[in-house]
C-alpha positions as CSV (number, residue, x, y, z in Angstrom):
1,M,98.2,75.2,84.9
2,T,100.8,76.0,87.6
3,K,101.7,72.3,88.0
4,W,102.0,71.9,84.2
5,L,104.4,74.8,83.9
6,A,106.6,73.6,86.8
7,A,106.6,70.0,85.3
8,A,107.4,71.3,81.9
9,L,110.3,73.4,83.3
10,L,111.7,70.5,85.3
11,F,111.7,68.4,82.1
12,L,113.4,71.1,80.1
13,A,115.9,71.9,82.8
14,G,117.0,68.3,82.7
15,T,117.4,68.2,78.9
16,Q,119.0,71.5,78.0
17,D,121.5,73.9,79.5
18,T,119.7,77.1,78.4
19,Q,116.2,76.7,77.0
20,N,114.7,80.0,75.9
21,L,111.2,80.0,77.3
22,G,110.1,83.5,76.2
23,N,110.6,86.0,73.3
24,S,114.2,86.4,72.2
25,Y,115.8,89.8,72.7
26,L,119.5,88.8,72.1
27,G,121.3,91.9,70.8
28,K,118.2,94.0,71.3
29,A,116.7,96.1,74.1
30,P,114.0,94.2,75.9
31,P,110.6,95.7,76.5
32,E,110.1,98.1,79.4
33,L,108.7,96.8,82.6
34,S,105.4,98.6,82.3
35,N,102.2,97.5,84.0
36,P,100.3,100.3,85.7
37,A,98.8,97.8,88.1
38,A,102.1,96.3,89.1
39,K,103.7,96.9,92.6
40,W,107.4,97.1,93.4
41,L,109.0,95.8,96.6
42,N,112.3,97.1,97.8
43,S,112.4,99.8,95.1
44,E,110.6,102.6,93.4
45,A,109.4,101.8,89.9
46,L,112.4,101.0,87.7
47,Q,112.6,101.8,84.0
48,L,115.1,99.8,81.9
49,A,115.9,103.0,79.8
50,K,117.1,104.7,83.0
51,L,119.2,101.7,83.9
52,R,121.5,102.0,80.9
53,G,125.1,102.1,82.0
54,K,124.3,99.4,84.6
55,V,124.1,95.6,84.2
56,V,120.6,94.2,84.7
57,W,119.5,90.7,85.5
58,I,115.7,90.3,84.9
59,E,114.2,87.0,86.1
60,F,110.6,85.9,85.8
61,G,109.1,83.4,88.2
62,F,106.5,82.8,90.9
63,L,106.5,81.6,94.5
64,K,105.5,78.0,94.0
65,C,107.9,77.3,91.2
66,P,110.5,74.8,92.4
67,P,113.2,75.7,89.9
68,C,112.7,79.4,90.6
69,R,113.1,78.8,94.3
70,K,116.2,76.7,93.7
71,F,117.9,79.4,91.7
72,K,116.9,82.3,94.1
73,P,120.1,82.1,96.2
74,N,122.1,83.2,93.1
75,L,120.0,86.3,92.9
76,V,120.6,87.1,96.6
77,R,124.3,86.5,96.2
78,W,124.6,88.5,93.0
79,H,122.8,91.4,94.6
80,K,124.9,91.3,97.7
81,D,128.2,91.0,95.9
82,S,127.6,93.2,92.9
83,A,124.9,95.8,93.5
84,G,127.6,98.3,94.5
85,K,129.5,97.6,91.3
86,G,126.6,98.4,89.0
87,L,124.4,95.2,88.9
88,V,120.6,95.6,89.3
89,V,118.8,92.3,90.0
90,I,115.1,92.5,89.2
91,D,112.9,89.5,90.2
92,I,109.5,89.6,88.4
93,S,106.7,87.6,90.0
94,D,103.9,86.4,87.8
95,G,100.8,88.1,89.3
96,G,98.6,85.5,87.5
97,Q,100.2,82.9,89.8
98,D,101.0,84.9,92.9
99,E,98.9,87.2,95.1
100,Y,100.6,90.3,96.3
101,E,100.5,89.8,100.1
102,P,102.0,86.3,100.1
103,L,104.8,87.6,97.8
104,K,105.4,90.6,100.0
105,K,105.5,88.3,103.1
106,D,107.9,85.9,101.4
107,V,110.3,88.7,100.3
108,E,110.3,90.2,103.8
109,E,110.8,86.8,105.6
110,K,113.7,85.9,103.4
111,G,115.3,89.3,103.6
112,E,115.5,89.7,99.8
113,A,116.9,93.2,99.3
114,F,116.8,93.4,95.5
115,P,113.9,94.9,93.6
116,V,110.9,92.6,93.2
117,L,108.1,93.4,90.8
118,W,104.6,91.9,91.4
119,D,103.3,91.8,87.8
120,K,99.5,92.0,88.4
121,D,97.6,90.0,85.8
122,A,101.0,89.0,84.3
123,M,101.0,91.8,81.8
124,I,104.8,92.1,81.6
125,C,105.2,88.3,81.5
126,L,102.8,88.3,78.5
127,A,104.8,91.2,76.8
128,Y,107.9,89.1,77.2
129,G,106.2,86.0,75.9
130,I,107.1,83.9,78.9
131,Q,106.0,80.4,78.4
132,A,107.5,78.6,81.4
133,Y,109.5,79.5,84.5
134,P,112.1,80.6,85.4
135,Q,113.1,82.7,82.4
136,A,115.8,85.3,82.6
137,Y,117.6,88.0,80.6
138,L,121.0,89.6,81.2
139,V,121.0,93.2,79.9
140,G,124.4,94.8,79.3
141,V,125.5,98.3,79.9
142,D,124.3,99.3,76.5
143,G,120.7,98.3,77.3
144,K,120.8,95.2,75.1
145,V,120.3,91.6,76.1
146,I,123.6,89.6,76.1
147,W,122.2,86.3,77.6
148,E,118.7,84.8,77.8
149,G,117.3,81.5,78.8
150,S,116.1,79.3,81.7
151,P,118.5,79.8,84.6
152,N,119.8,76.7,86.3
153,A,123.0,75.7,88.1
154,K,124.8,74.8,84.8
155,I,124.6,78.4,83.5
156,V,125.9,80.2,86.6
157,P,129.6,80.2,85.5
158,Q,128.8,81.4,82.0
159,V,126.4,84.2,83.3
160,E,128.9,85.3,86.0
161,K,131.6,85.6,83.4
162,L,129.4,87.7,81.2
163,M,128.3,89.8,84.3
164,A,131.9,90.4,85.3
165,A,132.9,91.5,81.8
166,E,129.9,93.9,81.7
167,L,130.5,95.2,85.2
168,D,134.0,96.2,84.1
169,K,132.4,98.5,81.6
170,V,130.3,100.3,84.3
171,K,131.5,103.9,84.9
172,K,132.4,104.3,88.5
């Protein structure tokens, strides 16, 4: 199934700029990131309700997903450049695809400092209706989704413009 998801995503990435591959939450608050069996790396458990007033990038993927790996440097850069300005980057790893220890090792080896959530049994992925990877949501300071879709190089300028406008709203 992993190969099928990656192949489908590569096809979609080549045909559309922003394909929505999960439930739509545009203009609405997305579901909480709740899975009692999940494990957080680089962070204590985060709750979206408690992150209101910040800008949140939520991205779903897994280790062996080529498009996910290709987009990861953007997450690293966004966290480095904007975490102090009010951006919270959350990378959610599909625990149905990834085991915890290899994920932990990968995060440590790459020095990824943003919160990573290992979603054991993919319970959060299922709640969000994720159909293929990567899938992402940009949540504004009001706690509502302002952008959603499959992240790729073409969307970076659009997303960064939205991020900048939302970060201007963050109370210092």
